[in-house]
N, C-alpha and C positions, 0 to 999 in steps of 0.2 A: 590623356591621363592625365587629369590636372595634378601636379607635383608640387604645388604651390603651397609654403605653410600659413597655415589660416592664422588670422588676427587672435587676439584674446583683447574682448572675449568673443568668440566665433559666433556669429548671429544665428548661422543654423543651427550649433547645437544647442543654442539658450532655446529654442522654440520644440526641439527634439531629445534634450537632454536625459528625458523616464522613459524613453521608447527605446527597446535596448536593439532593435532590428532594423529601425531607423538609425541610431549612433554607427552601427557596424555597418550599415551600408555608405553611410558617407566615409568611413575610413577604406572600404573596397573601392570605392569610387577614385580612389589616388591621393587625399585630400591628407594632409600633414598637419594634424588637429590635436593638439594638448588638450584643449576643452574636451575633445570626443574621449581621446584614453581615459579622463578625467570622468569623463560618465559614466564609462563602462567599469572603471574600478569599484564606482558607487553601485553598479546596479548588478555585478555579479556577487557572489557568495563562496566560491572556493576562494582561500588565501593566496595560493600559487599564482590562480589567472588574477586576482587582484593586484600582485605583487608585478606579474607580467603588465598588465595596463600601464603602472606608476612607472615600473621601469622605461617602458616605450615614451610615456609621456615626459619624464626627468629628460631622456636623448635630444627628445626635441627642444628644453626650456632648460641649458644646462647652467644658466645663470639664476634659475629659480630658487632660492635658498627653501622656501616653504614646500617647495616640490621634492627635492633632494631630501629633507626631514622626513615628511611622510612615505618618501621611498624606503629610508633607512630604517623606520619604524615597522614598515610592513615587512623585510627581509628580517628582523627581530621575530615576528611574529608566527613568519615561517619556519625560521631556523634560531631558537634563542640561542643558541651557542655560536653565532656566526661572530667570531671577534672580532674582522674585520671592519664588519658592519658597526658593531657597538663602539668603537673608537671613532669611525668616522660620525655617529651621530652625534656620539660627546663632542667633537671638535665644530661639527653644523649648529648644534646647540649654542655654541659659544661665539660663534660668530654670528649667530640671529641677535644673542643680547647687547654683544659691541657695535654692533651696525644699528642697534636703533636706541643707544645710548643718549641723553641727553644729561649732560655734565647739570645743570643745575638744580635738577630733580634726584640726581642720584643720593643714596645717605651718605651724610658728612664723616659719620663714624665707619670704620672699615673692622667690619665685626671675625673677619677672616683670622686663621690660625697662623702665628709667626710660624717663620722658617723653621726655628726649633721645633716649636711644639710638632708640625709637620715630620720632623725627623723622627720624633720619639714617636710618634702614632705611626709612621711605615715601620717600628720597629729598627732601623738605623743607628741609633744611639739612645742609650738608657739617658732618665730625668737624671740623674747623677753626671753621667756626660755632659749633659746641656747645660747645668748649672758651672760646670768644669770650663766648658767653652765659654758661656759669657764672662767668666772672671778674665778669662785668658784675652776677650777681645776687649775688656776696660781696660786691663793692663798694657794693653797694645797702642789703648787710644791715651792714657794717660802718658806714655811717651812721646807722643804729638803724630803718633803714625792714624792713618785710617784705614780700615781693613773690613769687610764684610764677613757678616756672621759665617756664611755658607766659605766664604776663602778660609777663614778661620780654621772650620770644622775639616777642609780640604788639607790643611797645610800640617795641621796636627793627628793627620792619618784616620781620625775619627769617620770620614765617611769617603766616597769616591766619588771624580766629577759626572760619573752617570748617576750616582743616585742625588745628588745636589741637584743636578739638572733635572732629576723626577720631580724631586720634592719643589723645586720650580715651577715645573708646569701644575703640580695640585694646588696649590698655591693660587694660582691665573686663574684654574677652575672655580676654587671656591669664592674668591672675587668677584668673579662674574656670576657665581649665585647669590651671593650677596647683595649684588645690585651695584657694585661700589665701582663708581668712574674710572676706566681706564687709564692706566699710568704709566707702565713701561711698555717700551716700543713694541715686545712682541704680542701683545695685548692690542695693540690696533695694526700689527701685521696680521693676527689670527681673523681679524675681523675685514681685512681686504682679504681673506681666501687661502694664508698659508696655513700647512696642516699642521696639527701640534705635534706630531710625529717629525716636523724638520725643523721645528722651532726647538724641540728637545734637544734634537742632536746638533743643531748649532750652539745651545747655550752649554753642551757637553764641550765641546771643541773651544769655547770661549775660555770655560777654567781649566783648560789644558794648558790653554796658552798662558794664561794668567799665571800658571804655577811655572814655567820657564821665563817669568819677567817678558813676554809679548802682549801687547794690550792692543786687542784688535776690538773695535766695536761690535755689537750685534748685526748691525746691518753690513757693515765690511763683508762678514763672514757669509751671509745670506748672500751678495753679491756674486762673491768671488764662487761660490757655488753653484748660483745660476738660479737658486729655489727663487727669487724674487727680483722682478726687473728696478731699475734706479725710478722710473714713476712712483711704483709699489711704495719706496723706500721714502719718498720726497713726501707723498701724501700722508702719508702715516706719520712722517716727522712732521710736518704743519698742523697735522689735527690735533697733536701733540701739544704744540707750543699752543694752538688757540684754546684747546681744553685747559691748559694751565693757568693763558693767560685769563679765562671767562672765571677763575677762580676769586680775582681780583676786582672785579667789576661792581 
């Protein structure tokens, strides 16, 4: 039995992809063929059968982001209440946008909401509290200190570190949707495969650490937790520096 992974595109499937029985025979012969499973996914009409075909194709090509998205979309067709698939699909779509970005053609103006506006939208603070926090931040800056808005909100007891981290993730997703060039390290790491859930957890830990006077970078936290490799971090930092320099060419 042939247990070799077929090349992509598979020349055999290219000739038979509209023939259900021929494609099925190709797989029955022992070929581990992504294109054959994709062909079957197009030929079957039952949603659960299509999901099974896409799952098998995705298992053979775990690095194929478009295939992962198609599989997750089908999971939601079969079960619209699948919370895990919904979150994974959002993360995959973020990675797709970030991986294909071209800094020179991104919109120059970021139309995403500010962090404060997102917190209001989430119901974490009121509009009046937002104004008060902005005044607090301005007062701190007038004293010669620099403090990010989110840290001010946590320090004044208006939001928890968990809520702030969630708002930062929402802001990242909005920036991606608005086609703004990646800016924060987390955005580049998402493009390299870091799940949004882990980024959120790392941001939460970073905020807690800052509250007690410990300043640990996001990359250091992710490395310590073994959620990224040193190579992933270096790739993200290098790309971040290159994109920043491209703005001045």
